[in-house]
C-alpha positions in Angstrom: 33.3 -40.2 -11.3 37.0 -41.1 -11.0 36.2 -44.5 -9.4 33.5 -45.0 -11.9 36.1 -44.9 -14.6 37.8 -47.8 -13.0 34.7 -49.7 -11.8 31.9 -49.0 -14.2 29.5 -51.1 -12.0 29.6 -48.5 -9.3 27.5 -45.7 -10.6 27.5 -42.8 -8.2 30.3 -42.3 -5.7 30.4 -38.7 -6.7 27.9 -36.0 -6.4 27.2 -32.7 -7.9 24.7 -30.6 -9.7 22.9 -30.4 -13.0 22.1 -27.1 -14.6 20.8 -28.5 -17.8 19.7 -26.4 -20.6 17.5 -27.4 -23.4 19.4 -29.1 -26.2 17.1 -28.6 -29.1 14.4 -30.9 -30.4 13.7 -33.2 -33.2 10.5 -33.8 -35.0 10.2 -37.6 -34.8 11.0 -40.3 -32.3 10.8 -40.0 -28.5 13.9 -38.7 -26.8 17.3 -37.3 -27.4 18.5 -34.9 -30.0 21.2 -35.6 -32.5 24.4 -34.0 -31.6 27.8 -34.1 -33.2 29.3 -37.5 -32.4 26.2 -38.8 -30.7 22.8 -38.1 -29.0 22.0 -35.6 -26.3 19.5 -36.5 -23.6 18.0 -33.8 -21.5 17.2 -34.4 -17.8 14.7 -32.0 -16.5 15.1 -30.5 -13.1 12.2 -28.9 -11.2 12.8 -27.1 -7.9 12.2 -23.7 -6.3 15.1 -21.7 -7.8 13.8 -18.4 -6.4 12.0 -17.5 -3.3 12.3 -18.6 0.3 13.2 -22.2 -0.5 15.7 -21.5 -3.2 18.6 -22.5 -0.9 17.5 -26.1 -1.2 16.3 -25.8 -4.8 19.5 -24.5 -6.2 21.4 -27.3 -4.4 19.2 -29.8 -6.1 19.7 -28.2 -9.5 23.5 -27.9 -9.2 23.9 -31.5 -7.9 21.9 -32.9 -10.8 24.0 -30.8 -13.2 27.2 -32.3 -11.8 25.9 -35.8 -12.4 25.1 -35.0 -16.0 28.5 -33.4 -16.6 30.3 -36.4 -15.1 28.3 -39.0 -17.1 29.1 -37.1 -20.3 32.7 -36.5 -19.5 33.3 -40.2 -18.7 31.2 -41.4 -21.6 29.3 -43.5 -19.2 26.6 -44.3 -21.8 28.3 -44.9 -25.2 27.1 -42.4 -27.8 25.0 -40.4 -25.3 25.7 -37.0 -23.7 23.6 -35.5 -20.9 22.3 -32.0 -20.2 19.8 -30.6 -17.8 16.9 -28.2 -18.3 16.1 -26.5 -15.0 12.7 -24.9 -14.3 11.6 -22.9 -11.3 8.4 -24.0 -9.5 8.7 -21.4 -6.8 7.4 -24.1 -4.4 3.9 -23.6 -6.0 1.9 -26.6 -7.2 0.5 -24.6 -10.2 3.9 -23.7 -11.4 5.1 -27.3 -10.9 2.2 -28.6 -13.1 3.0 -26.1 -15.8 6.7 -27.1 -15.7 5.7 -30.8 -16.0 3.8 -30.0 -19.1 6.8 -28.1 -20.5 9.1 -31.1 -19.9 6.6 -33.5 -21.5 6.4 -31.2 -24.6 10.2 -31.4 -25.0 10.8 -34.8 -26.6 14.5 -34.7 -25.6 13.6 -34.8 -21.9 13.8 -38.5 -20.9 13.6 -38.1 -17.1 13.0 -35.4 -14.5 14.7 -34.8 -11.1 12.5 -33.1 -8.5 10.5 -31.5 -7.1 11.4 -30.4 -3.6 7.9 -30.1 -2.2 5.5 -33.0 -1.8 2.5 -30.7 -2.5 4.2 -29.7 -5.8 4.8 -33.3 -6.7 1.0 -34.1 -6.3 0.3 -31.6 -9.1 3.0 -33.1 -11.4 2.6 -36.9 -11.1 -0.3 -37.5 -13.5 1.1 -35.2 -16.1 4.4 -37.3 -16.1 2.6 -40.6 -15.8 0.3 -40.0 -18.8 3.4 -39.3 -20.9 5.3 -42.3 -19.4 8.1 -39.8 -18.4 10.0 -40.9 -15.3 10.3 -38.6 -12.3 12.8 -39.1 -9.5 12.5 -36.8 -6.5 15.5 -36.3 -4.1 13.3 -34.7 -1.4 9.6 -35.6 -1.4 8.7 -37.4 1.8 4.8 -37.5 1.8 3.8 -41.2 1.9 0.7 -40.7 -0.3 2.8 -40.0 -3.3 4.0 -43.6 -3.6 1.5 -45.6 -1.4 -1.8 -43.8 -2.0 -4.2 -41.8 0.2 -4.9 -44.9 2.4 -1.3 -45.8 2.9 -1.7 -46.5 6.6 -4.1 -49.3 6.0 -4.0 -50.2 2.3 -0.9 -49.4 0.2 -1.6 -48.9 -3.5 0.9 -47.3 -5.8 -0.8 -44.4 -7.8 1.8 -43.8 -10.5 4.4 -46.1 -11.9 6.5 -43.3 -13.3 7.2 -41.8 -9.9 10.3 -42.7 -7.8 12.2 -41.0 -5.0 15.6 -41.3 -3.3 14.4 -39.8 0.0 12.7 -41.9 2.6 9.1 -41.0 3.7 7.5 -39.2 6.6 6.0 -42.6 7.6 9.5 -43.2 8.9 10.8 -39.7 9.6 8.1 -38.5 11.9 8.2 -41.6 14.2 12.0 -41.6 14.1 11.9 -38.0 15.5 9.3 -39.0 18.1 11.5 -41.9 19.3 14.5 -39.7 19.6 12.7 -36.9 21.5 11.0 -39.2 23.9 13.7 -41.8 24.5 16.9 -39.9 24.1 16.1 -36.3 24.8 13.6 -37.3 27.5 10.9 -34.9 26.3 7.4 -36.0 27.5 5.1 -33.1 26.7 5.0 -31.7 23.1 3.2 -28.8 21.5 2.6 -29.7 17.8 2.5 -27.0 15.1 2.2 -27.4 11.3 1.8 -25.2 8.3 -1.3 -27.1 6.9 0.6 -28.0 3.7 1.0 -31.6 2.4 4.5 -32.1 3.8 4.1 -30.3 7.1 0.7 -31.6 8.1 1.6 -35.2 7.1 4.9 -35.1 9.0 3.3 -33.7 12.2 0.6 -36.4 12.0 3.1 -39.3 11.9 5.2 -37.7 14.6 2.2 -37.2 16.9 0.9 -40.8 16.5 4.3 -42.3 17.5 4.9 -39.8 20.4 1.6 -40.7 21.9 2.2 -44.4 21.4 5.4 -44.1 23.3 3.6 -42.5 26.2 4.2 -38.9 25.5 1.5 -36.2 25.9 0.4 -33.7 23.2 -0.4 -30.6 25.3 -1.4 -28.4 22.4 -1.8 -28.2 18.6 -1.9 -25.3 16.3 -1.8 -24.5 12.6 0.0 -21.5 11.2 -0.3 -19.5 8.0 3.0 -20.0 6.1 2.4 -16.6 4.4 2.9 -14.7 7.6 5.9 -14.2 9.9 4.0 -13.1 13.0 3.7 -16.2 15.3 3.3 -14.3 18.6 -0.1 -15.7 19.4 1.1 -19.3 18.9 4.2 -18.6 20.9 2.0 -17.4 23.8 0.0 -20.6 23.7 3.2 -22.7 23.7 4.4 -20.8 26.8 1.2 -21.5 28.7 0.9 -25.1 27.7 3.7 -26.5 29.9 5.3 -28.2 26.9 9.0 -29.2 27.2 9.4 -29.4 23.4 7.7 -28.1 20.2 7.4 -30.2 17.1 6.9 -28.2 13.9 5.8 -29.7 10.6 6.9 -27.3 7.9 9.9 -25.6 6.4 12.7 -23.3 7.6 11.4 -19.9 6.3 8.6 -20.1 9.0 10.4 -22.3 11.5 13.3 -19.8 12.0 11.1 -16.9 13.0 8.8 -19.3 14.9 11.6 -20.5 17.2 12.8 -17.0 17.8 9.3 -15.8 18.8 8.7 -18.9 21.1 11.9 -18.1 23.0 11.0 -14.4 23.2 7.6 -15.4 24.7 9.5 -17.0 27.6 9.3 -20.7 26.5 12.9 -21.7 26.8 12.3 -25.1 25.1 13.7 -26.6 21.9 11.9 -26.6 18.6 12.2 -29.8 16.5 11.2 -30.5 12.9 11.9 -32.6 9.9 14.2 -32.2 6.9 12.3 -29.1 5.8 14.1 -27.1 8.5 17.4 -28.7 8.1 19.2 -25.8 6.3 21.7 -23.2 7.4 19.1 -20.6 6.7 17.2 -21.8 9.8 20.0 -20.5 12.0 20.1 -17.2 10.0 16.4 -16.7 10.7 16.3 -18.0 14.2 19.5 -16.5 15.5 20.7 -17.4 18.9 17.2 -18.8 19.7 17.9 -21.7 17.4 20.6 -23.1 19.6 19.6 -26.5 21.0 16.9 -27.1 18.4 16.5 -30.4 16.6 15.8 -31.6 13.1 15.8 -34.9 11.3 16.9 -35.5 7.7 17.0 -38.4 5.3 20.1 -40.5 5.2 23.4 -39.8 6.9 25.4 -36.6 6.7 27.0 -36.5 3.2 30.2 -35.2 4.6 30.6 -38.3 6.8 29.9 -40.8 4.0 33.0 -42.4 2.4 30.9 -42.8 -0.8 30.4 -39.1 -1.0 34.0 -37.9 -0.8 34.3 -37.5 -4.6 30.9 -35.8 -4.7 32.0 -33.1 -2.2 35.3 -32.6 -3.9 33.8 -32.4 -7.4 31.1 -30.1 -6.4 33.6 -27.7 -5.0 35.9 -28.1 -8.1 33.0 -27.3 -10.4 32.6 -23.9 -8.7 28.9 -23.7 -8.0 28.0 -20.6 -6.2 25.4 -22.2 -3.9 26.0 -25.1 -1.4 24.5 -28.5 -2.3 22.4 -28.3 0.9 20.3 -31.0 2.4 19.4 -32.8 -0.8 22.5 -32.4 -3.0 23.6 -36.1 -2.7 20.1 -37.3 -3.2 19.7 -35.1 -6.3 22.9 -36.4 -7.7 21.7 -40.0 -7.1 18.3 -39.2 -8.6 20.0 -37.9 -11.8 22.3 -40.9 -11.8 19.4 -43.3 -11.5 18.0 -41.7 -14.7 21.4 -42.1 -16.4 21.5 -45.8 -15.3 18.1 -46.4 -16.8 19.1 -44.7 -20.0 22.2 -46.9 -20.1 20.1 -50.0 -19.7 17.7 -49.1 -22.5 20.5 -48.1 -24.9 22.4 -51.3 -24.3 19.2 -53.4 -24.8 18.6 -51.6 -28.1 21.9 -52.1 -29.9 23.5 -48.9 -28.7 20.8 -46.4 -29.5 17.6 -44.9 -28.0 14.4 -46.7 -29.1 11.4 -44.7 -30.4 9.5 -45.5 -27.1 12.5 -44.4 -25.0 10.4 -42.7 -22.2 8.3 -45.8 -21.6 11.4 -48.1 -21.7 13.3 -45.8 -19.3 10.4 -45.7 -16.8 10.2 -49.5 -16.9 14.0 -49.9 -16.5 14.0 -47.5 -13.4 12.2 -50.1 -11.3 15.3 -52.4 -11.5 18.0 -49.7 -11.2 20.5 -50.5 -8.5 23.9 -48.9 -7.9 26.2 -47.6 -5.2 25.4 -44.0 -5.0 26.6 -40.9 -3.1 24.1 -41.5 -0.3 24.6 -45.3 -0.2 22.9 -48.1 -2.1 20.3 -46.7 -4.5 17.4 -49.0 -5.5 13.6 -48.8 -5.3 10.9 -51.0 -3.8 7.6 -52.0 -5.4 6.1 -48.5 -4.6 9.0 -46.5 -6.1 10.3 -45.7 -2.6 14.0 -45.8 -1.8 15.2 -49.0 -0.1 17.6 -46.8 2.0 15.7 -46.1 5.2 18.4 -44.4 7.2 17.8 -41.1 9.0 19.8 -38.7 11.1 18.9 -36.4 14.0 20.7 -33.0 14.1 21.0 -30.4 16.8 22.0 -26.7 16.4 25.3 -26.3 18.1 27.6 -23.3 17.5 25.4 -22.0 14.7 25.5 -25.3 12.8 23.4 -28.4 12.4 25.5 -31.2 13.9 24.6 -34.8 13.7 23.8 -36.4 17.1 22.3 -39.8 16.1 21.9 -41.8 12.9 19.8 -45.0 12.5 16.6 -46.4 11.2 13.1 -46.3 12.6 12.1 -49.4 14.5 8.3 -49.6 14.4 
């Protein structure tokens, strides 16, 4: 961004969005198409661009697009311009897997930002890893993606091509439990989840910490995310004696859920993770959402000095949709790919090598820069080293930050 022009070492004080389009292909080599005056690199973006979760997905796409445009405008990588190719996964694992194959088939794609959903990521990881194509998610929080199915007792990284700029539910769930028990003084919780990878995993880590603190789980329930009638669950919540509900899932279901819980006579807050941290939650929940809680990764972008240019540039670019919860993380994910490309190009006498994908994946492990969301770097599992989280509360029809910090286990 503007600062980056003066201090090239700081690679992401701005944020924005990528709406990359395919830039053509070439028959040989691995990555980048010849363009007038240089080489064009495509960054793929996978997110739900239609459907219930599109409010988050479009923010991811736009923010990646902004990073590509800024890197190209500033000639951040000599001789390289960047574009995005955005594909819609509709929050479905099968679509995500098809999109992954499409990205792999396009040799100009040298990195992918996304997806939003942890369940979708599970379907994409092996496809990318087999092709040595790096993937950086701004939103996935399921611990198994980076630390394996036995992450609680034996951490093993499944795929070396997978990275993320969002912290995991191994931290987010317990962080919420500590806030609700210690700060909000809630002692009896009713836990609900949508049975999906993200929701069930988040509810499990929350529950373990809440009970460890001395809290009581007075009821549990699973809901069908395909329905909007939660009256039976709401009745169970009312009769349980709970003083708070914790929901593992996303806002399209959480909004109607909180409305129906309040309508059943249970005047208690609903809390959830980053999956409900979207303005659409209040649209769906109406007045019933007031006083509800959510957690989200990092600190509020609007409050970060490092994100001032991102917010201004996003507005100046004229994107129709807000950058939403993951805009800053999407920008940083795209910029991490740009940094890796820069390293590989500089190490190869100013041009992309034939094995660019493998080299970029390798370079990603050591990427480190000052991003929109803070310091961006990755640990040995591909997880972000930024473990900050924030608790939000619905007040005046908005999510307002009430506490930021890190989980102390």
